[in-house]
C-alpha positions as CSV (number, residue, x, y, z in Angstrom):
1,M,59.5,139.7,66.8
2,I,60.6,138.8,70.0
3,G,59.9,141.7,72.6
4,R,56.5,142.7,73.3
5,P,55.3,146.6,73.6
6,E,53.2,146.2,76.2
7,W,56.4,145.1,78.1
8,F,58.1,148.4,78.0
9,Q,57.4,151.8,77.8
10,K,58.9,155.2,76.2
11,R,61.6,156.6,77.8
12,K,61.0,160.2,78.5
13,Y,64.1,161.4,81.1
14,G,67.1,159.5,80.4
15,G,67.5,159.4,76.3
16,W,66.3,158.2,73.2
17,G,64.6,154.3,73.1
18,V,62.5,152.0,75.7
19,T,62.4,151.4,79.2
20,P,61.2,148.2,80.8
21,K,57.8,148.4,82.8
22,T,57.1,144.7,83.8
23,W,58.7,141.6,84.7
24,Q,59.1,140.3,81.4
25,G,60.4,143.7,79.7
26,W,63.3,143.2,82.1
27,A,63.5,139.7,81.3
28,Y,64.1,141.0,77.7
29,M,66.5,143.0,78.4
30,L,68.4,140.1,80.4
31,F,68.0,138.0,77.7
32,V,69.9,140.5,75.6
33,V,72.7,141.4,77.5
34,L,73.1,137.5,78.9
35,P,74.9,136.4,75.3
36,V,77.2,139.3,75.1
37,Y,78.8,138.6,78.4
38,A,78.8,134.6,78.2
39,M,80.5,134.9,74.8
40,Q,83.0,137.1,76.9
41,Y,83.7,133.9,79.6
42,I,83.2,130.8,76.6
43,G,86.6,132.5,75.1
44,V,85.7,132.4,71.7
45,S,88.2,134.0,68.8
46,G,88.6,137.8,68.7
47,G,86.7,137.8,64.8
48,S,84.0,135.7,65.6
49,M,82.9,137.8,69.1
50,F,82.8,140.7,66.7
51,I,80.7,139.3,64.1
52,F,78.3,137.5,66.9
53,T,77.8,140.9,68.4
54,L,77.4,143.0,65.6
55,A,74.6,140.6,64.2
56,W,73.0,140.4,67.9
57,I,73.3,143.9,68.3
58,V,71.7,144.8,64.8
59,V,68.9,141.7,65.7
60,V,68.0,143.5,68.8
61,I,68.1,147.2,68.0
62,L,65.2,146.0,64.7
63,D,63.5,144.0,68.1
64,L,63.8,147.6,69.6
65,I,62.8,149.7,66.9
66,D,59.7,147.3,66.0
67,V,58.5,147.5,69.9
68,M,59.0,151.4,69.6
69,Q,57.0,151.9,66.7
70,K,54.1,149.8,68.1
71,L,53.9,151.7,71.2
72,K,50.8,153.9,71.8
73,M,50.9,157.5,72.1
74,D,48.1,160.2,72.3
75,E,48.4,163.5,70.8
76,R,49.5,165.0,73.8
77,E,52.1,162.7,74.0
78,K,53.3,163.1,70.5
79,Q,53.5,166.7,70.9
80,I,55.6,166.7,73.7
81,E,57.9,164.3,72.3
82,A,58.4,166.4,69.2
83,I,59.3,169.4,70.8
84,A,61.6,167.4,73.0
85,E,63.8,166.1,69.6
86,R,63.7,169.5,68.5
87,N,64.8,171.0,71.4
88,S,67.6,168.0,71.8
89,A,68.5,168.5,68.2
90,W,69.2,171.9,68.3
91,A,71.2,171.4,71.3
92,M,73.1,169.0,69.6
93,V,73.5,171.4,66.2
94,A,74.9,174.0,68.9
95,V,77.6,171.6,70.7
96,L,78.8,170.1,67.4
97,T,78.7,174.2,65.7
98,L,80.7,175.3,69.2
99,G,83.3,172.1,68.6
100,I,84.1,172.5,64.8
101,G,84.7,176.6,66.3
102,Y,87.1,175.4,68.6
103,Q,88.7,173.0,66.4
104,V,89.4,176.0,63.5
105,A,90.2,178.2,66.4
106,S,92.9,175.5,67.9
107,S,94.3,174.7,64.4
108,V,94.6,178.5,63.3
109,V,96.7,178.8,66.8
110,R,99.0,175.9,65.7
111,Q,98.8,177.3,62.0
112,S,97.7,174.2,60.5
113,V,93.6,174.3,59.9
114,S,92.1,171.0,60.5
115,V,88.8,170.4,61.1
116,D,87.4,166.8,62.3
117,P,85.2,165.5,59.3
118,F,82.9,163.6,61.3
119,L,81.7,166.7,63.3
120,V,81.2,168.9,59.8
121,T,79.2,165.8,58.4
122,A,77.1,165.7,61.4
123,L,75.9,168.9,60.6
124,M,75.8,168.7,57.0
125,A,73.6,165.4,57.5
126,G,71.4,167.6,59.9
127,A,71.3,169.8,57.9
128,I,70.1,168.0,54.2
129,V,67.8,165.5,56.6
130,K,65.7,169.0,57.4
131,A,65.3,170.5,54.0
132,A,64.4,167.0,53.0
133,S,62.1,166.6,55.2
134,N,60.4,169.9,54.9
135,I,60.3,169.6,51.1
136,H,58.8,166.3,51.8
137,L,55.9,167.5,54.2
138,E,55.2,171.0,52.0
139,R,54.3,168.5,49.7
140,K,52.6,166.0,51.3
141,M,49.9,168.9,53.0
């Protein structure tokens, strides 16, 4: 696609994705952000701007996924990333669980039980993906 793996490196300390390591990577990031800002100043109508922005974001995400898949990592880097991903997933599960517990407790006090369905869906989706991954990997090995 547009971006080249040699322009980027895996983001290790500030979340997921890639970060530029060469001037070409920084130019690419400018190229990605500039059209969105330009649309703000040109005065394009709301619906057209939304569709353009959504399409542009999809193209950029697909391009960056392509770049991330092509980045080379040795076994040690893969193991470190796997452990970091596992730990971050456990932290997210803990926060989601605490959030659901807080919602249940506060709604019981108000005497109307309600829980954000997105939090429950996120936890359930995580459990389903984990189970499916375990089944797939056990059958593969």
